[in-house]
C-alpha positions in Angstrom: 0.0 0.0 0.0 2.8 2.4 0.9 4.5 1.7 -2.4 1.3 2.5 -4.3 0.9 5.8 -2.5 4.5 6.7 -3.3 4.0 5.8 -7.0 0.9 8.0 -7.2 2.4 11.0 -5.4 5.7 10.8 -7.3 4.0 10.4 -10.6 1.7 13.4 -10.0 4.7 15.5 -9.0 6.7 14.4 -12.0 3.8 15.1 -14.3 3.3 18.5 -12.8 7.0 19.2 -13.1 7.0 18.2 -16.8 4.1 20.5 -17.6 5.8 23.5 -15.9 9.2 22.7 -17.5 7.7 22.4 -20.9 5.7 25.6 -20.4 8.8 27.4 -19.3 10.8 26.2 -22.4 8.0 27.2 -24.7 7.9 30.7 -23.1 11.7 31.1 -23.5 11.7 29.9 -27.1 8.8 32.2 -28.0 10.8 35.1 -26.5 13.9 34.1 -28.4 12.3 33.5 -31.8 9.2 35.7 -31.8 10.1 38.3 -29.2 6.8 37.6 -27.4 7.3 38.5 -23.8 5.6 36.5 -21.0 6.4 35.3 -17.5 7.9 32.0 -16.6 7.4 30.1 -13.3 10.8 29.9 -11.6 11.8 27.0 -9.4 8.4 25.3 -9.3 9.0 22.8 -12.1 12.5 21.9 -11.0 11.7 21.5 -7.3 8.5 19.4 -8.0 10.7 17.2 -10.2 13.3 16.8 -7.5 10.7 15.9 -5.0 9.0 13.5 -7.4 12.3 11.7 -8.1 13.2 11.5 -4.5 9.8 9.8 -3.7 9.9 7.3 -6.6 10.1 3.9 -4.9 12.9 2.6 -7.1 16.3 1.9 -5.5 18.9 4.3 -6.9 16.4 6.8 -8.4 17.4 9.4 -5.9 20.8 9.8 -7.5 19.1 11.6 -10.4 17.6 14.3 -8.3 19.5 17.0 -10.2 18.0 16.3 -13.6 14.8 18.3 -13.3 16.9 21.3 -12.1 19.0 21.1 -15.3 16.0 20.6 -17.5 14.2 23.6 -16.1 16.3 26.6 -17.2 14.5 28.9 -14.8 15.6 26.8 -11.8 19.2 27.2 -12.7 18.9 31.0 -13.2 16.9 31.4 -10.0 19.3 29.3 -7.9 22.3 31.2 -9.2 20.6 34.5 -8.5 19.7 33.4 -4.9 23.2 32.2 -4.3 24.7 35.5 -5.6 22.3 37.5 -3.4 23.0 35.3 -0.4 26.8 35.7 -0.7 26.7 39.4 -1.6 28.5 41.4 1.1 26.3 43.7 3.2 28.0 46.8 2.0 26.9 46.0 -1.6 23.3 45.6 -0.6 22.8 49.3 0.1 
């Protein structure tokens, strides 16, 4: 029963992550090729994908936790931005 619940939850998270990631890629490609501006959803697709992979009841699946973050370009940009803000010296913040 526990395995079934883990499969359902991880599948739903991975499906949701895939939808967000594909949507983000479409928005980015439309901006590059058609110059149509729109908003992407940062971190949501990547983090849902990470959680989905960590919950998959397959031994060794957890070692692939980083793949959704790579596939979701927004996650990479958002994480780099957060790291830069975090490590920015206090004198540069004002």
